[in-house]
C-alpha positions as CSV (number, residue, x, y, z in Angstrom):
1,M,0.0,0.0,0.0
2,P,1.6,3.3,-1.1
3,A,1.8,5.9,1.7
4,L,0.2,9.2,1.3
5,Q,2.9,11.9,1.1
6,A,2.3,15.3,2.6
7,A,4.6,18.2,3.5
8,R,5.5,19.6,6.9
9,C,6.8,23.0,7.7
10,P,9.9,22.8,10.0
11,G,9.2,26.3,11.3
12,C,5.5,26.3,12.3
13,S,4.7,22.5,12.0
14,V,1.8,23.0,9.5
15,V,1.1,19.7,7.5
16,T,-0.3,20.1,4.0
17,F,-1.8,17.5,1.6
18,P,-1.2,17.4,-1.2
19,A,2.4,18.2,-0.5
20,A,3.3,21.8,-1.3
21,P,6.9,23.2,-1.6
22,A,6.1,26.2,0.6
23,C,4.2,26.5,3.9
24,P,0.8,28.3,3.4
25,R,1.1,29.9,6.9
26,C,4.6,31.2,7.0
27,G,6.1,30.7,3.5
28,A,9.0,28.5,4.7
29,E,10.3,25.6,2.6
30,T,8.5,22.4,3.6
31,A,9.9,18.9,3.9
32,P,8.3,15.5,2.9
33,H,6.1,14.0,5.6
34,P,4.4,10.6,5.4
35,L,0.9,10.6,6.7
36,S,-0.7,8.1,9.0
37,T,-3.2,5.8,7.4
38,R,-5.9,5.7,10.1
39,G,-8.4,8.4,10.9
40,R,-12.1,9.1,11.4
41,L,-14.8,10.1,8.9
42,W,-15.2,13.9,9.2
43,T,-18.1,14.2,6.7
44,W,-19.6,12.3,3.7
45,T,-22.0,12.3,0.9
46,V,-23.3,9.7,-1.6
47,Q,-22.3,10.0,-5.3
48,R,-25.5,9.1,-7.0
49,Y,-24.6,9.9,-10.6
50,P,-21.8,8.4,-12.7
51,P,-18.8,10.7,-13.4
52,K,-18.4,12.0,-17.0
53,S,-17.0,9.5,-19.4
54,P,-14.3,9.8,-20.6
55,P,-12.1,9.7,-18.5
56,H,-14.3,7.6,-16.2
57,V,-14.9,4.0,-17.3
58,G,-17.9,2.4,-15.5
59,P,-17.9,-1.1,-14.1
60,G,-19.2,-3.9,-16.2
61,G,-22.4,-4.3,-14.1
62,G,-23.3,-0.6,-14.4
63,F,-23.0,2.3,-12.1
64,Q,-23.7,1.9,-8.4
65,P,-23.9,4.8,-6.0
66,Y,-20.9,5.2,-3.7
67,V,-19.8,7.1,-0.6
68,V,-17.3,10.0,-0.8
69,G,-16.0,11.6,2.3
70,Y,-13.2,13.4,4.2
71,V,-11.1,11.3,6.6
72,E,-9.5,13.4,9.3
73,L,-6.0,12.0,10.3
74,Q,-4.2,12.5,13.6
75,E,-2.1,15.2,11.9
76,G,-5.2,17.3,11.5
77,V,-5.2,16.9,7.7
78,R,-8.5,16.0,6.0
79,I,-8.2,13.7,3.0
80,E,-11.0,13.3,0.4
81,A,-11.5,9.6,-0.3
82,V,-13.9,7.1,-1.8
83,V,-15.3,5.3,1.3
84,D,-15.7,1.6,0.8
85,V,-18.7,1.3,3.1
86,S,-22.4,1.0,2.1
87,P,-24.4,4.2,2.4
88,A,-26.6,2.5,4.9
89,E,-23.7,1.8,7.3
90,V,-21.6,5.0,7.0
91,A,-21.5,7.3,10.0
92,I,-19.6,10.5,10.9
93,G,-16.7,9.6,13.3
94,M,-16.4,6.0,12.2
95,P,-12.7,4.8,12.1
96,L,-11.3,4.3,8.7
97,E,-8.0,3.2,7.1
98,L,-6.8,5.1,4.0
99,R,-5.1,3.4,1.0
100,G,-3.1,5.5,-1.5
101,G,-2.4,4.5,-5.1
102,A,-3.4,5.7,-8.5
103,G,-6.2,8.2,-8.5
104,V,-8.4,9.1,-5.5
105,P,-7.5,7.5,-2.2
106,H,-9.9,4.9,-0.8
107,A,-10.8,4.3,2.8
108,S,-12.2,1.1,4.5
109,A,-13.8,0.7,7.9
110,V,-11.6,-0.7,10.7
111,R,-12.4,-2.0,14.1
112,D,-12.3,0.9,16.7
113,D,-9.6,0.0,19.2
114,G,-10.5,2.9,21.4
């Protein structure tokens, strides 16, 4: 699983995603900073319409609505992701694990260990 790469300011500790070469707060040069992969669902919605094609290529069985949300990580960064949880089971605050890779990150539900 590829790590999500952010940037951290050595001066004021701001973490940005996607990574930026300069800090948005103080303008200092940032350094690479790997993000944690676990967080909590901050907010979400259901995508009920297929994205435009091209570039989207739909699945063989046709379009199915899916959850899109923001996962808040311990660093305070919120990452937009496709949430691989059914709309009937999704809830704000639920623990999720992010997976990076090509395209938009995906998040899956994980057991809450407290």
